[in-house]
C-alpha positions as CSV (number, residue, x, y, z in Angstrom):
1,X,26.3,-9.5,-18.2
2,X,26.2,-12.9,-16.5
3,X,24.2,-15.9,-17.5
4,X,22.1,-15.9,-14.4
5,X,20.2,-13.3,-12.3
6,X,19.2,-13.3,-8.6
7,X,17.1,-11.1,-6.4
8,X,18.8,-9.1,-3.6
9,X,17.3,-7.1,-0.7
10,X,18.9,-4.4,1.3
11,X,18.5,-3.4,5.0
12,X,15.6,-1.0,5.6
13,X,14.1,-1.8,2.2
14,X,11.4,-4.3,1.5
15,X,11.8,-4.2,-2.3
16,X,14.1,-6.7,-4.0
17,X,16.4,-5.8,-6.9
18,X,17.8,-7.9,-9.8
19,X,21.5,-8.4,-10.3
20,X,23.3,-10.6,-12.7
21,X,25.9,-13.3,-11.9
22,X,28.2,-15.5,-13.9
23,X,27.2,-18.8,-12.2
24,X,24.5,-20.4,-10.2
25,X,26.8,-21.0,-7.2
26,X,24.8,-18.6,-4.9
27,X,22.3,-19.6,-2.2
28,X,19.4,-17.8,-0.5
29,X,20.8,-16.0,2.5
30,X,24.2,-15.3,1.0
31,X,25.6,-11.7,1.3
32,X,27.0,-10.0,-1.8
33,X,28.6,-6.7,-2.6
34,X,26.9,-4.8,-5.4
35,X,27.0,-1.4,-7.0
36,X,23.7,0.6,-6.5
37,X,22.6,4.1,-7.4
38,X,24.2,5.5,-4.2
39,X,27.4,3.4,-4.2
40,X,28.7,0.0,-3.0
41,X,26.3,-1.8,-0.7
42,X,25.9,-5.2,0.9
43,X,22.7,-7.0,0.1
44,X,21.2,-10.4,1.0
45,X,20.2,-12.9,-1.7
46,X,16.5,-13.8,-1.5
47,X,16.1,-16.0,-4.6
48,X,17.9,-18.9,-6.2
49,X,19.8,-18.1,-9.5
50,X,17.6,-18.1,-12.6
51,X,18.6,-18.2,-16.2
52,X,18.9,-14.7,-17.7
53,X,16.9,-15.8,-20.7
54,X,13.8,-16.4,-18.5
55,X,13.8,-12.8,-17.2
56,X,11.3,-10.3,-18.8
57,X,12.9,-7.1,-17.7
58,X,13.7,-4.1,-19.9
59,X,16.0,-2.2,-17.6
60,X,19.8,-2.6,-17.2
61,X,20.8,-5.2,-14.7
62,X,24.1,-4.6,-12.9
63,X,26.4,-7.4,-12.0
64,X,27.3,-8.7,-8.5
65,X,30.7,-7.4,-7.7
66,X,31.7,-10.2,-5.4
67,X,30.5,-12.4,-2.5
68,X,30.8,-10.5,0.8
69,X,33.6,-11.7,3.0
70,X,34.1,-11.3,6.7
71,X,35.9,-7.9,6.4
72,X,33.0,-6.6,4.3
73,X,30.5,-7.7,7.0
74,X,32.6,-6.2,9.8
75,X,32.8,-2.9,7.9
76,X,29.1,-2.9,7.4
77,X,28.6,-3.2,11.2
78,X,31.0,-0.4,11.8
79,X,29.1,1.7,9.3
80,X,25.9,1.2,11.3
81,X,27.5,2.6,14.4
82,X,28.9,5.6,12.5
83,X,25.4,6.1,11.0
84,X,23.9,6.4,14.5
85,X,26.4,9.2,15.3
86,X,25.6,10.9,12.0
87,X,21.9,10.6,12.8
88,X,22.4,12.4,16.1
89,X,24.2,15.2,14.3
90,X,21.5,15.5,11.7
91,X,18.7,15.7,14.3
92,X,20.6,18.2,16.4
93,X,21.3,20.4,13.4
94,X,17.6,20.2,12.3
95,X,16.6,21.4,15.7
96,X,19.0,24.3,15.6
97,X,17.9,25.4,12.2
98,X,14.2,24.7,13.0
99,X,13.8,22.4,10.0
100,X,10.6,20.3,10.0
101,X,12.4,17.1,8.9
102,X,11.8,13.7,10.6
103,X,14.8,11.5,10.1
104,X,13.8,7.9,9.1
105,X,17.2,6.3,8.5
106,X,20.9,7.1,7.8
107,X,23.0,4.7,5.8
108,X,26.7,4.8,4.7
109,X,27.8,3.1,1.5
110,X,30.3,0.3,2.1
111,X,33.3,2.5,1.3
112,X,32.0,5.4,3.4
113,X,32.2,7.7,0.4
114,X,28.6,8.7,0.8
115,X,25.9,8.8,3.4
116,X,22.2,8.8,2.6
117,X,19.7,10.5,5.0
118,X,16.1,9.5,4.4
119,X,13.6,11.8,6.0
120,X,9.9,12.6,6.0
121,X,8.4,16.1,5.9
122,X,5.1,17.7,4.9
123,X,7.0,20.9,3.9
124,X,9.3,22.0,1.1
125,X,12.6,22.2,2.9
126,X,15.5,24.5,2.1
127,X,18.4,22.4,3.5
128,X,21.4,24.1,1.8
129,X,22.8,25.3,5.1
130,X,22.2,21.8,6.6
131,X,24.2,20.2,3.8
132,X,27.1,22.5,4.5
133,X,27.2,21.5,8.2
134,X,26.8,17.8,7.6
135,X,29.5,17.7,4.9
136,X,31.9,19.6,7.2
137,X,31.1,17.2,10.2
138,X,31.1,13.9,8.3
139,X,33.7,14.5,5.6
140,X,31.8,12.6,2.9
141,X,29.2,13.2,0.2
142,X,25.8,13.8,1.6
143,X,22.5,12.8,0.0
144,X,19.1,13.7,1.4
145,X,16.0,11.8,0.3
146,X,12.5,12.9,1.1
147,X,9.8,10.1,1.2
148,X,6.1,10.1,1.3
149,X,4.0,9.0,4.3
150,X,3.3,5.6,2.7
151,X,7.0,5.0,2.1
152,X,7.7,6.0,5.7
153,X,5.1,3.4,7.0
154,X,6.8,0.9,4.7
155,X,10.3,1.6,6.2
156,X,9.2,1.9,9.8
157,X,6.7,-0.9,9.8
158,X,3.9,-1.5,12.3
159,X,0.7,-3.4,13.0
160,X,-2.4,-2.7,11.0
161,X,-6.0,-2.6,12.2
162,X,-6.3,-6.2,11.2
163,X,-3.7,-7.2,13.8
164,X,-1.2,-8.2,11.2
165,X,2.1,-6.5,10.1
166,X,1.6,-3.8,7.6
167,X,1.2,-5.0,4.0
168,X,3.6,-2.4,2.7
169,X,6.4,-3.5,5.1
170,X,6.0,-7.2,4.4
171,X,5.2,-7.9,0.7
172,X,4.4,-4.6,-1.1
173,X,7.0,-3.4,-3.6
174,X,4.9,-0.6,-5.3
175,X,2.0,1.5,-4.2
176,X,-1.2,1.7,-6.3
177,X,-3.6,4.6,-6.1
178,X,-6.4,4.0,-3.7
179,X,-9.5,6.2,-4.1
180,X,-12.7,6.5,-2.0
181,X,-14.6,5.0,-4.9
182,X,-13.3,1.6,-3.8
183,X,-14.9,1.9,-0.4
184,X,-18.1,3.1,-2.0
185,X,-18.1,0.1,-4.4
186,X,-17.8,-2.2,-1.4
187,X,-20.7,-0.4,0.4
188,X,-18.6,0.5,3.4
189,X,-19.5,3.4,5.6
190,X,-17.5,6.4,4.6
191,X,-15.6,7.1,7.8
192,X,-12.2,8.4,6.7
193,X,-10.3,7.8,10.0
194,X,-11.5,4.1,10.1
195,X,-10.6,3.7,6.4
196,X,-7.1,5.1,6.8
197,X,-3.9,3.2,7.7
198,X,-0.9,4.2,9.8
199,X,0.3,6.4,7.0
200,X,-2.8,8.5,7.1
201,X,-3.8,7.5,3.6
202,X,-6.6,5.2,2.6
203,X,-6.0,1.5,3.4
204,X,-4.2,-0.4,0.6
205,X,-6.3,-3.4,1.4
206,X,-9.3,-1.7,0.0
207,X,-8.2,-2.9,-3.4
208,X,-8.0,-6.6,-2.4
209,X,-11.7,-7.4,-2.8
210,X,-12.7,-4.5,-5.0
211,X,-12.8,-6.6,-8.2
212,X,-14.8,-9.3,-6.5
213,X,-17.4,-6.8,-5.4
214,X,-17.6,-5.4,-8.9
215,X,-18.2,-8.8,-10.4
216,X,-20.7,-10.0,-7.8
217,X,-22.7,-6.8,-8.0
218,X,-23.4,-7.4,-11.7
219,X,-25.9,-10.1,-10.7
220,X,-28.1,-7.6,-8.9
221,X,-30.2,-4.5,-9.7
222,X,-28.4,-1.3,-8.9
223,X,-29.0,0.7,-5.8
224,X,-31.9,3.2,-6.0
225,X,-33.4,1.4,-9.0
226,X,-37.1,0.4,-9.0
227,X,-38.2,-3.2,-9.1
228,X,-41.5,-5.0,-9.1
229,X,-42.4,-7.2,-6.1
230,X,-45.9,-8.7,-5.5
231,X,-47.2,-6.3,-8.2
232,X,-45.9,-3.2,-6.3
233,X,-43.1,-0.8,-7.1
234,X,-40.2,-0.9,-4.7
235,X,-36.9,1.0,-4.6
236,X,-33.7,-1.1,-3.9
237,X,-32.1,0.6,-0.9
238,X,-29.6,-2.1,0.1
239,X,-27.7,-5.1,-1.3
240,X,-25.9,-7.9,0.5
241,X,-23.9,-9.6,-2.2
242,X,-22.9,-12.5,0.1
243,X,-26.3,-13.6,1.3
244,X,-27.9,-12.4,-2.0
245,X,-30.5,-10.5,0.0
246,X,-31.9,-7.1,-1.2
247,X,-33.6,-4.5,0.9
248,X,-36.5,-3.0,-1.0
249,X,-38.9,-0.4,0.2
250,X,-41.7,1.9,-0.8
251,X,-43.8,4.4,1.3
252,X,-45.8,1.6,2.8
253,X,-43.5,-1.4,3.3
254,X,-39.9,-2.5,3.8
255,X,-39.0,-6.0,2.7
256,X,-35.9,-8.2,2.7
257,X,-36.0,-10.6,-0.2
258,X,-33.5,-12.8,-2.1
259,X,-32.9,-11.9,-5.7
260,X,-34.4,-15.3,-6.8
261,X,-37.6,-14.5,-4.8
262,X,-37.7,-11.2,-6.5
263,X,-37.5,-12.7,-10.0
264,X,-40.0,-15.4,-9.2
265,X,-42.6,-12.7,-8.3
266,X,-42.2,-11.1,-11.7
267,X,-43.2,-12.4,-15.1
268,X,-40.1,-10.9,-16.6
269,X,-36.5,-10.4,-15.2
270,X,-36.0,-7.4,-13.0
271,X,-35.3,-4.2,-15.0
272,X,-32.7,-1.7,-14.0
273,X,-34.0,1.9,-14.1
274,X,-33.1,5.1,-12.1
275,X,-35.5,5.8,-9.3
276,X,-37.3,9.2,-9.5
277,X,-38.1,10.6,-6.1
278,X,-41.6,12.2,-6.0
279,X,-41.4,16.0,-5.3
280,X,-43.7,15.7,-2.2
281,X,-41.6,12.9,-0.7
282,X,-38.8,13.9,1.7
283,X,-35.3,12.3,1.5
284,X,-35.1,11.6,5.2
285,X,-36.3,8.0,4.9
286,X,-33.9,7.3,2.0
287,X,-30.9,8.7,4.0
288,X,-31.9,6.7,7.2
289,X,-31.2,3.4,5.5
290,X,-28.7,4.5,2.9
291,X,-26.2,1.8,3.7
292,X,-27.1,-1.8,4.2
293,X,-24.6,-3.5,6.5
294,X,-26.2,-6.8,7.4
295,X,-23.0,-8.8,6.7
296,X,-20.1,-8.4,9.1
297,X,-17.7,-8.5,6.3
298,X,-19.4,-5.4,4.9
299,X,-19.9,-3.7,8.3
300,X,-16.3,-3.6,9.5
301,X,-13.2,-3.1,7.3
302,X,-11.2,-4.7,10.1
303,X,-12.6,-8.1,9.0
304,X,-10.9,-7.8,5.6
């Protein structure tokens, strides 16, 4: 193992990988030949060399084989053209066999000993016959890799609802689980199509402000709790954490007050207790104003 390590990225892959090197005579933008899980590949250096002793990484780090020379780069360009031909064969054969496989990319290793086909599919595919045809036509080892809808969006790229390039295709390296509870925590209207990204899954950016909402909401009484205001009981039906305004209502009145005003009107701090709906009171009024969206940042996820 070398004394230094660097980060290397590969084409069609946003994630960077660590490789060791014997010296620090490498610069950002240099191309190197490395051994990966599928074979020899050319990658681009995206970080300056760092001392191996500073790396907190418990997995094996493979060494850089050599700096890429002109013949390596020319071979890589030829491989791209051959991969295009291989892609056409793959698509044509999938159509013949009626396989529901959407090809994302085809990549040869530098020595052309193997080709990796990356595809997306919602089905479990029996591609044994496809492998036989491809191996016969391409005369090399064939590897098929199925990816998820999020990984597909990461590879293909695109523009999000915010008007910026997709987070997953620009700086994400791993995907965290995103649940609907995050949207509820941020008091967003539960509209699944509007809360979904190009991959069809919940927007990854729902997690960006989730911790902030959790912390800020600790300052306020919970939704549907009962508070005292001007010596009357009110139910908290909405909270705007940015303007610090609460919507409180009872069967006679609806008021918008700041939390400070609410506390000033009471001799003791506001208590948090679960609101009990009277049996003779319908839930229509509660449902009408269930979500308080007086702040544009809370009304529209596009403003995130």
